[in-house]
C-alpha positions in Angstrom: -20.8 25.1 -55.1 -23.6 24.1 -57.4 -21.6 25.3 -60.4 -18.4 23.7 -59.1 -20.4 20.4 -59.4 -22.2 21.1 -62.6 -19.6 22.7 -64.9 -16.9 20.0 -64.9 -19.6 17.4 -65.6 -21.2 19.4 -68.3 -24.5 19.5 -66.5 -26.5 22.7 -67.2 -27.3 24.5 -63.9 -30.9 24.7 -64.9 -31.0 20.9 -65.2 -29.3 20.5 -61.8 -32.0 22.7 -60.3 -34.7 20.5 -61.7 -33.4 17.6 -59.8 -35.1 16.4 -56.6 -33.7 18.4 -53.6 -32.5 15.2 -52.0 -30.5 14.3 -55.2 -29.1 17.9 -55.3 -28.0 17.5 -51.6 -26.4 14.2 -52.3 -24.4 15.5 -55.3 -23.2 18.5 -53.3 -22.2 16.3 -50.3 -20.3 14.1 -52.7 -18.6 17.3 -54.1 -17.6 18.3 -50.6 -16.1 14.9 -49.9 -14.2 14.9 -53.1 -12.7 18.3 -52.3 -11.1 16.8 -49.2 -9.1 14.3 -51.3 -5.4 15.2 -51.9 -4.7 15.5 -55.6 -1.2 14.2 -55.1 -1.8 11.1 -53.0 -5.5 10.4 -52.9 -5.8 10.4 -49.1 -7.8 12.7 -46.8 -6.3 14.6 -43.9 -8.9 13.2 -41.5 -7.6 9.7 -42.2 -4.1 10.8 -41.0 -5.5 12.6 -38.0 -7.2 9.4 -36.8 -4.1 7.2 -37.6 -0.7 8.5 -38.5 0.1 5.1 -40.0 -3.2 4.9 -42.0 -1.3 4.1 -45.2 2.0 2.6 -46.1 4.0 3.3 -49.3 4.3 0.7 -52.0 6.3 0.8 -55.1 4.6 -0.6 -58.2 6.0 -0.8 -61.7 3.5 -0.2 -64.5 4.8 -1.5 -67.9 2.9 1.3 -69.6 4.4 4.0 -67.5 7.8 2.4 -68.0 7.4 2.6 -71.7 6.2 6.2 -71.6 9.3 7.2 -69.6 11.5 5.5 -72.2 9.7 7.4 -74.9 10.1 10.7 -73.0 13.8 10.1 -72.8 13.9 9.4 -76.6 12.0 12.7 -77.1 14.6 14.6 -75.2 17.3 13.3 -77.6 15.1 14.4 -80.6 14.5 17.8 -79.0 18.2 18.3 -78.6 18.5 17.8 -82.3 15.8 20.4 -83.0 12.5 18.5 -83.0 9.6 20.5 -81.5 6.0 19.8 -80.5 6.6 16.2 -79.4 4.4 14.2 -77.0 4.4 10.7 -75.8 1.4 8.4 -75.6 0.5 4.8 -75.6 -1.3 3.4 -78.6 -2.5 -0.2 -79.1 -0.1 -2.1 -81.4 -2.9 -2.8 -83.8 -3.5 1.0 -84.2 0.2 2.1 -84.2 1.8 3.7 -87.3 4.6 1.7 -88.9 7.9 3.4 -88.3 9.6 5.1 -91.2 12.4 3.2 -92.9 14.5 6.4 -92.4 14.1 6.1 -88.6 
């Protein structure tokens, strides 16, 4: 469990062991709590056990995610024409490359 805490954070195990025992215990308790969180929705089973209506669904539109989805659709078209190794990401306009005139 100590390594499960240390490795993802890049903390040498020897450094972790040099921490105060209370600090080590707190870090491992935090690790245990994080392990209970569903990676898909971010809730914990115990929350649903206490109240089956603990959460409600909401739909939210993120302009960035919307743009990424549009770019992914554009990528599919390019892949159908033989393009490979494509990926979509968001880049601040000030840092974006100018599109080629050839398009």
